[in-house]
C-alpha positions as CSV (number, residue, x, y, z in Angstrom):
1,X,-7.7,5.6,0.3
2,X,-7.1,8.5,2.6
3,X,-8.9,8.7,6.0
4,X,-11.0,11.8,6.0
5,X,-13.2,12.8,8.9
6,X,-16.5,14.5,8.5
7,X,-15.1,17.5,10.4
8,X,-12.2,17.9,7.8
9,X,-14.6,17.4,4.8
10,X,-17.1,19.9,6.2
11,X,-14.4,22.5,6.7
12,X,-13.1,22.0,3.1
13,X,-16.6,22.3,1.5
14,X,-18.3,24.7,3.9
15,X,-20.9,22.0,5.0
16,X,-22.7,21.4,8.3
17,X,-22.4,18.3,10.4
18,X,-23.8,17.1,13.7
19,X,-20.9,17.5,16.1
20,X,-21.4,14.0,17.5
21,X,-20.4,12.6,14.1
22,X,-17.4,14.9,13.5
23,X,-14.8,12.1,14.0
24,X,-16.5,9.6,11.6
25,X,-14.1,8.7,8.8
26,X,-14.8,7.8,5.2
27,X,-12.6,6.3,2.5
28,X,-13.4,7.5,-1.0
29,X,-16.8,8.5,-2.4
30,X,-19.5,7.1,-4.7
31,X,-22.9,8.3,-6.0
32,X,-24.1,4.9,-7.1
33,X,-25.6,2.6,-4.5
34,X,-25.0,-0.4,-6.9
35,X,-21.3,0.2,-6.6
36,X,-20.8,1.8,-3.2
37,X,-18.4,0.1,-0.9
38,X,-18.3,-0.1,2.9
39,X,-16.8,3.0,4.4
40,X,-17.3,5.3,1.5
41,X,-19.1,8.7,1.4
42,X,-22.4,8.5,-0.4
43,X,-22.8,11.5,-2.6
44,X,-26.4,12.5,-3.3
45,X,-27.0,13.9,-6.8
46,X,-30.1,15.0,-8.5
47,X,-30.6,13.4,-12.0
48,X,-33.5,11.6,-13.4
49,X,-34.2,10.7,-9.7
50,X,-33.3,12.5,-6.5
51,X,-30.4,10.8,-4.9
52,X,-31.9,11.4,-1.5
53,X,-34.2,8.4,-2.3
54,X,-31.2,6.1,-2.1
55,X,-29.7,7.3,1.2
56,X,-31.1,4.4,3.3
57,X,-29.9,1.9,0.7
58,X,-26.4,3.4,0.9
59,X,-26.5,3.2,4.7
60,X,-27.6,-0.4,4.6
61,X,-24.6,-1.1,2.4
62,X,-22.5,0.4,5.2
63,X,-21.7,3.8,3.6
64,X,-19.8,5.7,6.3
65,X,-21.7,9.0,5.7
66,X,-23.8,11.0,3.3
67,X,-23.1,14.2,1.4
68,X,-26.6,15.7,0.9
69,X,-28.8,18.8,0.7
70,X,-30.9,17.8,3.7
71,X,-30.7,15.1,6.4
72,X,-33.9,13.2,7.0
73,X,-32.7,11.1,9.9
74,X,-30.0,10.5,12.5
75,X,-27.0,9.4,10.6
76,X,-23.5,10.8,9.7
77,X,-24.0,13.5,7.1
78,X,-22.5,16.6,5.6
79,X,-25.3,19.0,4.6
80,X,-24.5,21.4,1.8
81,X,-26.3,23.6,-0.7
82,X,-24.7,22.0,-3.8
83,X,-23.4,18.4,-3.5
84,X,-21.5,18.5,-6.8
85,X,-19.5,21.6,-5.8
86,X,-19.0,20.2,-2.3
87,X,-17.6,17.0,-3.7
88,X,-15.1,19.0,-5.8
89,X,-14.0,21.0,-2.8
90,X,-13.5,17.9,-0.7
91,X,-11.4,16.4,-3.5
92,X,-9.4,19.6,-3.7
93,X,-8.8,19.5,0.0
94,X,-7.6,15.9,-0.2
95,X,-5.4,16.6,-3.2
96,X,-3.6,19.3,-1.0
97,X,-3.5,17.1,2.1
98,X,-1.8,14.2,0.2
99,X,0.6,16.6,-1.5
100,X,1.0,14.5,-4.6
101,X,2.1,15.8,-7.9
102,X,-0.7,15.9,-10.5
103,X,-0.4,15.4,-14.3
104,X,-3.6,16.6,-15.9
105,X,-4.3,15.3,-19.4
106,X,-6.9,16.6,-21.9
107,X,-7.4,16.6,-25.7
108,X,-10.1,15.9,-28.3
109,X,-9.0,12.3,-28.9
110,X,-6.5,10.0,-27.4
111,X,-6.5,11.4,-23.8
112,X,-7.5,8.1,-22.2
113,X,-4.7,6.2,-24.0
114,X,-2.3,9.0,-23.1
115,X,-3.3,8.8,-19.5
116,X,-2.7,5.0,-19.5
117,X,0.7,5.3,-21.1
118,X,1.7,8.2,-18.8
119,X,0.7,6.2,-15.7
120,X,2.6,3.2,-17.0
121,X,5.7,5.3,-17.4
122,X,5.4,6.9,-14.0
123,X,4.6,3.7,-12.2
124,X,8.2,2.5,-12.8
125,X,9.5,5.2,-10.5
126,X,6.6,6.6,-8.3
127,X,3.6,5.4,-6.4
128,X,1.1,6.4,-9.1
129,X,-2.7,6.8,-9.1
130,X,-4.9,7.4,-12.2
131,X,-8.5,8.1,-13.1
132,X,-10.4,4.9,-14.0
133,X,-12.6,4.5,-17.1
134,X,-15.2,7.3,-17.4
135,X,-14.0,9.3,-14.4
136,X,-12.9,12.4,-16.3
137,X,-15.8,14.8,-15.5
138,X,-16.9,16.9,-12.6
139,X,-18.1,13.9,-10.7
140,X,-15.8,11.2,-11.7
141,X,-12.5,13.1,-11.4
142,X,-13.1,14.2,-7.8
143,X,-14.1,10.6,-6.9
144,X,-10.9,9.4,-8.5
145,X,-8.9,11.8,-6.3
146,X,-10.7,10.6,-3.2
147,X,-9.8,7.0,-4.1
148,X,-6.1,7.7,-4.2
149,X,-4.0,6.0,-1.5
150,X,-2.5,8.3,1.1
151,X,1.0,7.4,-0.1
152,X,0.3,8.4,-3.7
153,X,3.2,10.4,-5.1
154,X,1.8,11.2,-8.6
155,X,-1.8,11.3,-9.8
156,X,-2.5,11.1,-13.6
157,X,-5.9,12.6,-14.2
158,X,-7.8,12.5,-17.4
159,X,-9.8,15.7,-17.7
160,X,-12.8,16.0,-20.2
161,X,-15.3,18.6,-21.0
162,X,-17.9,19.6,-23.6
163,X,-18.8,23.1,-22.6
164,X,-16.9,26.3,-21.7
165,X,-15.7,26.7,-18.0
166,X,-16.0,22.9,-17.3
167,X,-12.2,22.5,-17.7
168,X,-11.5,25.5,-15.6
169,X,-13.5,23.9,-12.8
170,X,-11.7,20.6,-13.1
171,X,-8.4,22.4,-13.1
172,X,-9.3,24.3,-9.9
173,X,-9.7,20.9,-8.2
174,X,-6.8,19.1,-9.7
175,X,-4.3,22.0,-9.6
176,X,-1.9,20.3,-12.1
177,X,1.8,20.5,-11.8
178,X,2.0,19.3,-15.5
179,X,-0.8,19.9,-18.0
180,X,-0.8,17.9,-21.2
181,X,-3.0,18.8,-24.2
182,X,-2.9,16.0,-26.8
183,X,-4.6,17.7,-29.7
184,X,-7.5,20.0,-30.8
185,X,-10.0,18.1,-32.9
186,X,-13.7,18.5,-33.6
187,X,-15.2,16.5,-30.8
188,X,-17.9,18.7,-29.0
189,X,-17.8,21.3,-31.7
190,X,-21.6,21.4,-31.4
191,X,-21.3,23.1,-28.0
192,X,-18.0,25.0,-28.6
193,X,-18.6,26.4,-32.0
194,X,-15.2,25.9,-33.7
195,X,-11.8,24.4,-33.3
196,X,-10.7,27.8,-31.9
197,X,-13.5,27.5,-29.3
198,X,-12.3,24.0,-28.5
199,X,-8.8,25.3,-28.0
200,X,-10.0,28.0,-25.7
201,X,-12.0,25.5,-23.6
202,X,-9.0,23.1,-23.4
203,X,-6.6,25.9,-22.4
204,X,-8.8,26.4,-19.3
205,X,-6.7,23.5,-17.9
206,X,-4.0,26.1,-17.3
207,X,-6.1,28.2,-15.0
208,X,-5.7,26.0,-11.9
209,X,-2.1,25.0,-12.7
210,X,0.6,25.6,-10.2
211,X,2.6,28.8,-10.8
212,X,5.7,26.8,-11.6
213,X,3.9,24.2,-13.6
214,X,4.9,22.9,-17.1
215,X,2.7,22.7,-20.2
216,X,3.2,19.8,-22.6
217,X,1.6,20.2,-26.1
218,X,1.4,18.4,-29.4
219,X,3.6,20.5,-31.6
220,X,2.2,18.9,-34.8
221,X,-1.2,20.5,-34.0
222,X,-1.5,23.9,-35.7
223,X,-3.4,25.6,-32.9
224,X,-1.3,24.2,-30.1
225,X,1.9,25.2,-31.8
226,X,0.7,28.8,-31.6
227,X,0.3,28.4,-27.9
228,X,3.8,27.0,-27.6
229,X,5.2,30.1,-29.1
230,X,3.4,32.3,-26.6
231,X,3.8,30.4,-23.3
232,X,6.8,29.2,-21.2
233,X,7.7,26.8,-19.7
234,X,6.4,24.7,-22.5
235,X,7.5,21.4,-24.0
236,X,6.3,20.3,-27.4
237,X,6.3,16.8,-28.9
238,X,5.6,15.7,-32.5
239,X,6.5,13.7,-35.6
240,X,6.3,16.3,-38.3
241,X,7.5,19.6,-36.8
242,X,11.3,19.6,-36.6
243,X,11.3,22.5,-34.0
244,X,9.6,20.4,-31.2
245,X,11.7,19.5,-28.2
246,X,10.7,15.8,-28.3
247,X,10.7,14.5,-31.9
248,X,9.8,11.0,-33.2
249,X,11.3,9.8,-36.5
250,X,11.4,6.6,-38.6
251,X,8.0,5.2,-37.5
252,X,7.6,1.6,-38.7
253,X,4.6,-0.6,-38.2
254,X,5.2,-4.4,-38.2
255,X,2.7,-7.1,-37.2
256,X,0.8,-5.1,-34.6
257,X,3.9,-3.3,-33.2
258,X,5.3,0.1,-33.9
259,X,8.9,1.1,-33.7
260,X,10.2,4.7,-33.8
261,X,13.2,6.7,-32.6
262,X,12.7,9.6,-30.2
263,X,15.1,12.6,-30.0
264,X,15.2,14.7,-26.9
265,X,18.1,17.1,-27.4
266,X,21.2,14.9,-27.5
267,X,19.4,12.0,-26.1
268,X,17.9,9.2,-28.3
269,X,15.4,6.5,-27.3
270,X,14.4,3.6,-29.5
271,X,10.8,2.8,-28.7
272,X,8.9,-0.4,-29.3
273,X,5.1,0.0,-28.8
274,X,2.8,-3.1,-29.0
275,X,-0.1,-1.3,-30.7
276,X,-0.9,-0.5,-34.3
277,X,-1.7,2.9,-35.8
278,X,0.3,6.1,-36.3
279,X,-2.3,7.9,-34.1
280,X,-0.7,6.2,-31.0
281,X,2.6,7.9,-31.5
282,X,1.6,11.3,-30.1
283,X,0.1,9.6,-27.1
284,X,3.4,7.8,-26.4
285,X,5.4,11.0,-27.0
286,X,3.3,12.8,-24.4
287,X,3.9,10.1,-21.9
288,X,7.7,10.2,-22.7
289,X,7.7,13.9,-22.3
290,X,6.0,13.6,-18.8
291,X,8.4,10.9,-17.8
292,X,11.5,12.8,-18.8
293,X,10.2,15.9,-17.1
294,X,9.7,14.0,-13.9
295,X,13.1,12.3,-14.0
296,X,12.1,8.8,-15.0
297,X,15.2,6.9,-16.4
298,X,15.0,6.5,-20.2
299,X,15.4,2.7,-19.9
300,X,12.4,2.5,-17.6
301,X,10.4,4.6,-20.1
302,X,11.3,2.3,-22.9
303,X,10.4,-0.8,-21.0
304,X,7.1,0.5,-19.7
305,X,6.0,1.3,-23.3
306,X,7.2,-2.0,-24.6
307,X,5.0,-3.7,-22.0
308,X,2.0,-1.4,-22.6
309,X,-1.5,-2.9,-23.0
310,X,-4.4,-0.5,-23.8
311,X,-7.7,-0.5,-22.0
312,X,-10.4,-2.9,-23.0
313,X,-12.5,-1.5,-25.8
314,X,-9.8,0.8,-27.1
315,X,-8.7,-0.7,-30.4
316,X,-8.8,-4.1,-28.7
317,X,-7.9,-6.9,-31.1
318,X,-10.1,-10.0,-30.6
319,X,-9.4,-13.3,-32.5
320,X,-12.2,-15.8,-32.7
321,X,-12.2,-19.0,-34.6
322,X,-13.8,-17.2,-37.6
323,X,-12.9,-13.5,-37.4
324,X,-10.4,-10.9,-36.4
325,X,-12.4,-8.2,-34.6
326,X,-11.2,-4.7,-33.8
327,X,-13.3,-3.5,-30.8
328,X,-13.0,0.3,-30.6
329,X,-16.4,1.1,-29.1
330,X,-15.4,3.6,-26.3
331,X,-16.0,6.7,-28.3
332,X,-15.7,8.3,-31.7
333,X,-15.1,11.6,-33.5
334,X,-13.9,12.3,-37.0
335,X,-10.2,12.1,-36.1
336,X,-10.4,8.8,-34.2
337,X,-12.8,7.3,-36.7
338,X,-10.3,8.1,-39.5
339,X,-7.5,6.6,-37.4
340,X,-9.5,3.4,-36.8
341,X,-10.2,3.0,-40.5
342,X,-6.6,3.4,-41.3
343,X,-5.8,0.5,-39.0
344,X,-8.6,-1.6,-40.5
345,X,-7.1,-0.8,-44.0
346,X,-3.7,-2.3,-42.9
347,X,-5.2,-5.7,-42.0
348,X,-5.1,-8.8,-44.2
349,X,-8.4,-10.2,-45.4
350,X,-11.8,-8.9,-46.3
351,X,-12.6,-5.8,-44.2
352,X,-16.0,-4.8,-42.8
353,X,-16.5,-1.5,-41.1
354,X,-19.4,-1.6,-38.6
355,X,-19.7,2.1,-37.6
356,X,-22.0,4.1,-35.4
357,X,-23.0,7.7,-35.4
358,X,-20.4,10.3,-34.3
359,X,-22.3,12.6,-31.9
360,X,-21.9,16.3,-30.9
361,X,-20.8,17.5,-34.3
362,X,-23.5,20.1,-34.7
363,X,-23.7,21.7,-38.2
364,X,-20.7,19.7,-39.3
365,X,-22.4,16.3,-38.7
366,X,-23.6,15.6,-42.2
367,X,-20.3,16.7,-43.9
368,X,-18.2,14.7,-41.4
369,X,-20.2,11.5,-41.8
370,X,-20.1,11.8,-45.6
371,X,-16.3,12.3,-45.3
372,X,-15.9,9.2,-43.1
373,X,-17.9,7.2,-45.6
374,X,-15.5,8.3,-48.3
375,X,-12.6,7.0,-46.2
376,X,-14.4,3.8,-45.4
377,X,-14.7,3.2,-49.2
378,X,-10.9,3.4,-49.4
379,X,-10.1,1.2,-46.4
380,X,-13.0,-1.3,-46.1
381,X,-14.7,-3.7,-48.5
382,X,-18.1,-3.3,-46.8
383,X,-19.7,-0.7,-44.6
384,X,-22.6,-1.1,-42.1
385,X,-23.6,2.3,-40.6
386,X,-25.9,2.9,-37.6
387,X,-27.7,6.0,-36.6
388,X,-29.5,9.0,-38.0
389,X,-26.4,10.0,-40.1
390,X,-25.7,6.4,-41.2
391,X,-27.2,7.2,-44.6
392,X,-24.8,10.0,-45.1
393,X,-21.9,7.6,-44.4
394,X,-23.3,5.2,-46.9
395,X,-23.7,8.1,-49.5
396,X,-20.0,9.0,-48.9
397,X,-18.9,5.4,-49.3
398,X,-20.9,4.9,-52.6
399,X,-19.5,8.2,-53.9
400,X,-16.0,7.0,-52.9
401,X,-16.4,3.9,-55.1
402,X,-17.8,1.3,-52.8
403,X,-20.0,-1.0,-54.9
404,X,-23.7,-0.4,-54.3
405,X,-25.0,-2.9,-51.9
406,X,-21.7,-3.2,-50.0
407,X,-22.7,-0.2,-47.9
408,X,-25.9,-0.2,-45.8
409,X,-27.5,2.1,-43.3
410,X,-29.5,1.0,-40.2
411,X,-31.6,2.7,-37.5
412,X,-32.1,-0.5,-35.6
413,X,-29.2,-2.5,-34.0
414,X,-31.0,-5.8,-34.3
415,X,-31.4,-5.3,-38.1
416,X,-27.7,-4.4,-38.3
417,X,-26.7,-7.6,-36.6
418,X,-28.9,-9.7,-38.9
419,X,-27.2,-8.0,-41.9
420,X,-23.8,-8.6,-40.5
421,X,-24.5,-12.2,-39.9
422,X,-25.5,-12.6,-43.6
423,X,-22.4,-10.7,-44.8
424,X,-19.6,-11.9,-42.6
425,X,-17.4,-14.8,-43.7
426,X,-14.6,-16.7,-42.0
427,X,-11.4,-14.8,-42.3
428,X,-13.0,-11.4,-42.3
429,X,-11.7,-8.4,-40.3
430,X,-14.5,-6.5,-38.5
431,X,-14.1,-3.0,-37.0
432,X,-16.8,-1.9,-34.5
433,X,-16.6,1.8,-33.7
434,X,-19.0,4.6,-32.8
435,X,-19.7,7.3,-30.2
436,X,-20.3,6.2,-26.7
437,X,-24.0,7.0,-26.9
438,X,-24.4,4.6,-29.8
439,X,-23.4,1.5,-27.8
440,X,-21.7,-0.3,-30.6
441,X,-20.4,-2.8,-28.0
442,X,-23.9,-4.1,-27.9
443,X,-23.9,-4.8,-31.6
444,X,-20.7,-6.7,-31.2
445,X,-21.9,-8.7,-28.2
446,X,-25.2,-9.7,-30.0
447,X,-23.3,-10.6,-33.1
448,X,-20.8,-12.9,-31.2
449,X,-23.7,-14.4,-29.1
450,X,-25.7,-15.3,-32.2
451,X,-22.5,-16.7,-33.9
452,X,-22.2,-19.4,-31.2
């Protein structure tokens, strides 16, 4: 992590410091005293509790200094009016100081996997940093930048939002050299109104982009293809649109591995990817596009993807002595839920879909849960659905032909686990998926714990 003095940080964010502490240095930042490390900047935020209550705890854990609204003692501190904005400005200053290239990645679904694949490709050639899990918002992304080593050459930043102008703010901090938009789905439609609204919000990533920056888009996405036709320089990837610059063909799935051929002008790459599901192909194509743009040798791109391992909880295959479990509990929307059910449907054995509510769908919620239920009827033998719209999923499954009694809805996780214990048999394939707020990983953990 870079050495930043309080004097530097105060200049970047317009804060006030006691001159006697101007040379105090910090290494990274954290707003959680349970996780703060020695030498970090403790960032005071106001949530359910006022972060000022935890200043002494942070100092006892050897935080180097505090970013706060008011200083109630004699300790190194930067005093500002808005700590969230100040954190962003400090991260922006550090991004400029390090001088690294930045790849900003956003999209409705798949952006975390795309970030991981892109970082894997770039790590073969550059000293590469990336945002860790859950660090894609206005607090996490700045902290990720401040955690980058001083010799970082490329930062791969996942950038998320669910309201207008949030992406613009992140872009002003990150100032991407390359901006990747993976797709425009229906996640967060409750706040953004329509897919066109989601597109508008995602395109805010371009506002902070370097003037000579490059946009990389999914050319199979109807809305993004329209953007491609209006903006240059722009690179599009895809599997269905023959006009894209980077095209994948002949996608074959075989025993948990996908093979496909990528065409980039006259250049051809044969890719082997150790994950299952067609929805991973666009993620890989985005990573390939970034790698080629940044001059990574094609053989290194191929090898990095052949060695790729996804993050825990993202379509993670777990084999027990009784079951094959697909753990995909990180998040869910209609597009990713559909993709996960397609993967479940390709497995051998009796298939049980253990699904949680998809949040932030607004007026589309009932229709989308019903539609997912219909898909579950095609791809699974049994459905257990959790949450207020679980009954709509069950209704869709029954309408889709799932035998009555094979689909059940629950509003209590404990009751869901009991039902799953009664239902599951050795050799079954179990998919656990739902929106982050539904905590489907707890259902899985309780089920496995009680199976022992």
